[in-house]
C-alpha positions in Angstrom: 164.2 245.6 -8.0 163.2 243.8 -11.2 160.8 241.0 -11.1 161.3 238.4 -13.9 157.8 236.9 -13.6 156.2 240.3 -13.9 158.5 241.4 -16.8 157.8 238.3 -18.8 154.0 238.6 -18.2 154.1 242.1 -19.5 156.0 241.0 -22.6 153.4 238.3 -23.3 150.4 240.7 -22.7 151.9 243.1 -25.3 151.4 240.4 -27.9 147.7 240.5 -29.0 147.3 236.8 -29.3 143.6 236.5 -30.1 142.8 232.8 -30.5 144.3 231.1 -32.4 146.9 233.8 -33.3 150.0 233.3 -31.1 151.5 236.7 -32.1 155.0 235.7 -31.0 154.3 234.5 -27.5 155.5 231.0 -28.0 158.7 232.2 -29.7 159.5 234.2 -26.6 158.9 231.2 -24.3 160.8 228.8 -26.6 163.9 231.1 -26.5 163.8 231.1 -22.7 163.4 227.4 -22.5 166.0 226.6 -25.1 168.5 228.8 -23.2 168.3 226.5 -20.2 168.7 223.2 -22.1 165.2 222.2 -23.2 164.6 220.3 -26.4 161.8 222.0 -28.4 159.5 220.2 -30.7 157.0 222.5 -32.6 153.7 220.7 -33.3 151.7 223.1 -35.5 148.4 222.2 -37.0 146.5 224.5 -39.3 146.6 228.0 -37.9 147.4 226.7 -34.4 150.9 226.9 -33.0 151.8 224.3 -30.4 155.0 223.1 -28.9 156.2 220.2 -26.7 159.5 220.9 -24.8 161.4 218.7 -22.4 164.6 218.5 -20.4 166.0 215.4 -18.7 164.7 211.8 -18.6 162.5 209.6 -16.5 159.3 210.4 -14.6 157.7 213.4 -16.4 156.1 216.5 -14.9 154.6 218.7 -17.6 153.4 222.2 -17.3 150.5 223.0 -19.7 148.9 226.2 -20.8 147.7 228.4 -23.7 149.1 231.6 -25.2 145.8 232.6 -26.8 143.3 235.0 -25.2 139.7 236.0 -25.8 138.8 239.3 -27.6 139.1 242.4 -25.5 135.4 243.5 -26.1 134.9 247.3 -26.1 138.5 248.6 -25.8 137.2 252.0 -24.8 135.8 250.5 -21.6 139.2 249.5 -20.4 141.1 251.8 -18.0 144.2 251.2 -20.2 144.5 249.7 -23.7 144.0 245.9 -23.2 147.3 244.9 -24.9 149.4 247.6 -23.1 150.1 246.2 -19.7 149.6 248.7 -16.8 150.7 248.2 -13.2 148.5 250.1 -10.6 148.2 249.6 -6.9 150.0 246.3 -7.1 147.7 244.9 -9.8 148.8 244.1 -13.4 146.1 245.0 -16.0 145.8 243.6 -19.5 144.1 240.9 -21.6 145.5 237.6 -20.5 147.0 238.8 -17.3 145.1 236.1 -15.3 144.0 233.8 -18.2 146.7 232.8 -18.6 149.9 234.7 -19.5 150.7 235.3 -15.8 150.7 231.5 -15.2 152.9 231.0 -18.3 155.5 233.5 -17.1 155.4 232.0 -13.6 156.1 228.5 -15.1 159.0 229.7 -17.3 160.7 231.6 -14.5 160.2 228.7 -12.1 161.8 226.4 -14.6 164.8 228.8 -15.0 165.3 228.9 -11.2 164.9 225.2 -10.9 167.4 224.3 -13.6 169.9 226.9 -12.2 169.7 225.2 -8.8 169.4 221.6 -10.0 171.1 221.3 -13.4 171.3 217.5 -13.1 167.8 216.8 -11.9 166.7 213.1 -12.0 163.3 213.3 -13.8 162.0 215.0 -16.9 160.5 218.5 -16.9 158.3 219.3 -19.9 156.0 222.0 -21.3 152.9 221.5 -23.5 151.8 224.8 -24.9 149.0 225.7 -27.4 147.7 228.8 -29.1 144.1 227.5 -29.4 142.3 226.9 -26.1 139.9 229.7 -26.0 138.3 229.1 -29.4 137.6 225.7 -31.1 140.7 223.9 -29.6 140.4 221.5 -32.6 144.1 221.8 -33.5 145.5 222.5 -30.1 146.2 220.4 -27.1 144.1 217.5 -28.3 146.3 217.2 -31.4 149.5 217.3 -29.4 148.2 214.7 -27.0 147.2 212.4 -30.0 150.7 212.8 -31.4 152.4 212.0 -28.1 150.1 209.0 -27.5 150.8 207.6 -30.9 154.5 207.3 -30.1 153.8 206.1 -26.5 155.2 209.3 -24.9 155.4 209.2 -21.1 153.5 211.7 -19.0 153.2 211.1 -15.3 152.1 214.4 -13.9 150.7 217.5 -15.5 150.0 220.9 -14.0 147.7 223.2 -16.0 148.0 226.9 -15.2 144.4 227.8 -15.6 143.2 230.5 -13.1 141.7 228.1 -10.5 141.9 230.3 -7.4 139.0 232.1 -5.8 140.1 234.6 -3.2 143.8 233.7 -2.6 146.3 231.9 -4.7 146.0 228.2 -4.1 142.7 228.3 -2.1 141.2 226.1 -4.8 142.9 223.5 -6.9 141.0 221.7 -9.7 141.8 218.0 -9.5 139.2 217.1 -12.2 136.5 218.4 -14.4 133.0 217.4 -15.3 132.2 216.1 -18.8 130.3 218.4 -21.3 127.8 217.0 -23.7 125.6 219.2 -25.9 122.4 218.1 -27.7 120.6 220.0 -30.5 117.1 218.6 -30.6 114.9 219.2 -33.6 111.2 218.4 -33.1 109.3 218.1 -36.4 105.7 219.3 -36.8 103.5 220.5 -39.6 103.4 224.3 -40.4 99.9 225.8 -40.7 97.6 228.7 -39.9 96.9 229.4 -36.2 93.2 229.6 -37.0 93.2 226.0 -38.4 95.2 224.0 -35.9 93.5 220.8 -36.9 95.3 221.1 -40.2 98.7 221.5 -38.6 100.9 219.8 -35.9 102.5 222.3 -33.5 105.9 220.9 -32.4 106.1 223.4 -29.5 103.0 221.9 -28.0 104.1 218.4 -28.7 107.5 218.9 -27.0 106.4 220.6 -23.8 105.8 217.5 -21.8 109.1 216.0 -22.9 111.0 219.2 -22.1 109.3 219.3 -18.7 110.5 215.8 -18.0 114.0 216.7 -19.2 114.2 219.6 -16.8 112.7 217.7 -13.9 114.9 214.6 -14.2 117.6 213.8 -11.5 120.4 212.4 -13.6 122.6 211.2 -10.7 123.6 212.2 -7.1 127.2 212.9 -7.9 129.9 211.2 -5.8 132.8 212.1 -3.5 134.6 214.0 -6.2 131.8 215.5 -8.3 128.5 217.4 -7.7 125.4 215.9 -9.3 125.1 216.1 -13.0 123.2 219.2 -14.3 121.3 219.8 -17.5 120.5 223.3 -18.8 118.5 224.4 -21.8 120.7 227.0 -23.5 118.8 227.9 -26.7 115.2 227.4 -28.0 113.8 228.5 -31.3 110.6 228.1 -33.3 108.3 230.0 -35.6 108.6 232.3 -38.6 108.2 235.6 -36.7 104.6 235.8 -37.7 101.9 235.7 -35.1 99.5 233.7 -37.3 101.7 230.8 -38.3 102.1 227.5 -36.5 105.8 226.6 -36.7 106.9 223.5 -38.6 109.8 222.7 -36.3 111.2 223.4 -32.8 114.9 223.5 -32.2 116.2 223.2 -28.6 119.8 223.1 -27.5 120.7 221.8 -24.0 124.0 220.9 -22.3 124.9 218.3 -19.7 127.8 218.8 -17.3 128.2 215.3 -16.0 130.1 213.3 -13.4 131.9 210.0 -13.6 128.6 208.4 -12.5 127.4 208.8 -16.1 128.7 208.1 -19.6 128.0 209.8 -22.9 126.2 206.7 -24.2 124.0 206.5 -21.0 122.9 210.1 -21.3 122.1 209.8 -25.0 120.1 206.6 -24.4 118.0 208.1 -21.6 117.2 211.3 -23.5 116.3 209.5 -26.7 114.1 207.1 -24.8 112.4 210.1 -23.2 111.7 211.7 -26.6 110.4 208.5 -28.1 108.2 207.9 -25.0 106.4 211.2 -25.7 105.8 210.2 -29.3 107.8 213.0 -30.9 109.1 213.1 -34.4 112.6 214.3 -33.7 116.3 214.3 -34.5 119.2 214.9 -32.1 122.7 216.0 -33.0 125.2 215.3 -30.1 128.5 217.0 -29.5 130.8 215.7 -26.8 133.4 218.4 -25.9 135.0 216.4 -23.0 134.6 213.4 -20.8 134.9 213.8 -17.0 138.3 213.1 -15.4 139.5 212.9 -11.8 142.9 212.9 -10.1 142.5 211.5 -6.6 144.9 212.3 -3.8 148.4 211.0 -4.7 151.8 212.2 -5.6 150.7 215.3 -7.7 147.9 216.4 -5.4 150.2 216.0 -2.4 153.0 218.0 -4.1 150.6 220.8 -5.0 149.0 220.8 -1.5 152.4 221.0 0.1 153.5 223.9 -2.1 150.4 225.9 -1.3 150.7 225.2 2.4 154.3 226.2 2.4 153.7 229.6 0.9 150.1 230.4 1.9 149.6 228.7 5.2 146.3 227.2 3.9 145.1 223.9 2.6 143.7 224.1 -0.9 140.2 222.8 -1.5 140.0 220.2 -4.2 137.1 221.0 -6.7 135.8 219.7 -10.0 133.4 222.6 -10.7 133.4 225.1 -13.5 133.8 224.6 -17.2 136.2 222.4 -19.1 139.9 222.8 -19.6 142.6 221.2 -21.8 143.2 218.9 -18.8 140.5 216.7 -20.2 142.7 215.8 -23.2 145.9 215.4 -21.2 144.2 213.0 -18.7 143.7 210.6 -21.6 147.5 209.9 -21.4 147.0 208.4 -18.0 148.6 211.3 -16.3 147.7 212.8 -13.0 146.3 216.2 -13.8 145.6 219.3 -11.6 145.0 223.0 -12.3 146.7 225.6 -10.2 146.7 229.3 -11.2 145.9 232.8 -10.1 142.6 234.3 -8.8 140.0 234.1 -11.5 137.7 237.0 -10.5 138.4 239.1 -13.7 139.0 236.5 -16.4 137.4 237.3 -19.8 136.2 240.6 -18.3 137.0 244.3 -19.2 140.0 245.4 -17.1 141.3 241.8 -16.5 144.0 241.9 -13.9 146.1 239.9 -11.6 148.1 240.7 -8.4 151.8 241.2 -9.2 152.7 239.6 -5.8 150.4 236.6 -6.6 152.4 235.9 -9.8 155.7 235.8 -7.9 154.0 233.6 -5.3 152.7 231.2 -7.9 156.1 230.9 -9.5 157.6 229.9 -6.2 154.8 227.3 -5.8 155.5 225.9 -9.3 159.2 225.6 -8.5 158.5 223.8 -5.2 156.3 221.3 -7.1 159.2 220.7 -9.6 161.5 220.1 -6.7 159.1 217.5 -5.2 158.5 215.6 -8.4 161.5 215.9 -10.7 164.5 215.7 -8.4 
């Protein structure tokens, strides 16, 4: 017996859509959606392909995702060529199988079944798809959201198909994400000879106490939805490579994953006050990649929970852990946003794979969510 979800996933995997190259994935999805009455609006920016598609009117449930994938790494380490899907022992292998071409196929097939059964549905069903989520994302979902917001487009609910599950499909649902703020700190000193330290100013020595305080600081205690904010030093560099030269500057890069207890401005202010208190000559470049967002229990969370319980006989755990997702942009529209997708054990790895049965299950869950929110 053929399996539409599995067949479409395989067709998508065959297209080597390394970010931001879509390689024809969206054309395939658009053709399927247009065939069931969706209006398609391409929203391409630079080298990034995006589209916004909708069917019906009224309260809007959008399904969001990305067609791009990360590089395959050493192709020789794969058990099969990464862009030639292979089915073995119930598992579908290929780059993007779990992140997130399987989810995209599950969404499309769910929409096809839903429309066939409910051609005159009450609300509006929509799709927001990008080809640049894995790389910079600069011309992806954020640009589509800005375009939609500029014309006051309505978006009530959004389900992002990121691989949220841990051991079983639906065991974890992401109902928010932490913010991400990166700092590149440059501490200025005076270069000199190590034998004449009185003629130099070592920025590494100068910065040690401040970095110690940075690491030891408790930024907040978290709240009911978020764990405490964390700070991690990611990169540190100083010196010329010579063992007899005191460096002239120290560069330290660190990242905050922060909860709704904090703001970008509050973090910046505390860090800069810390550096000044230690008397450093410094400069900081800040980069905010996303603010924290949360979708508390309500219509969307209830619909997703109901769908998971119906098919899995388990209650999903709501979490906000992990990295960021394009949900951070969509939440700016005032929409309720959650992430529900396949098991994430192999994402970005060699031999990425997903259970074929899980994809069929996920598609049924998506359809049930449509039936609860769009009928």
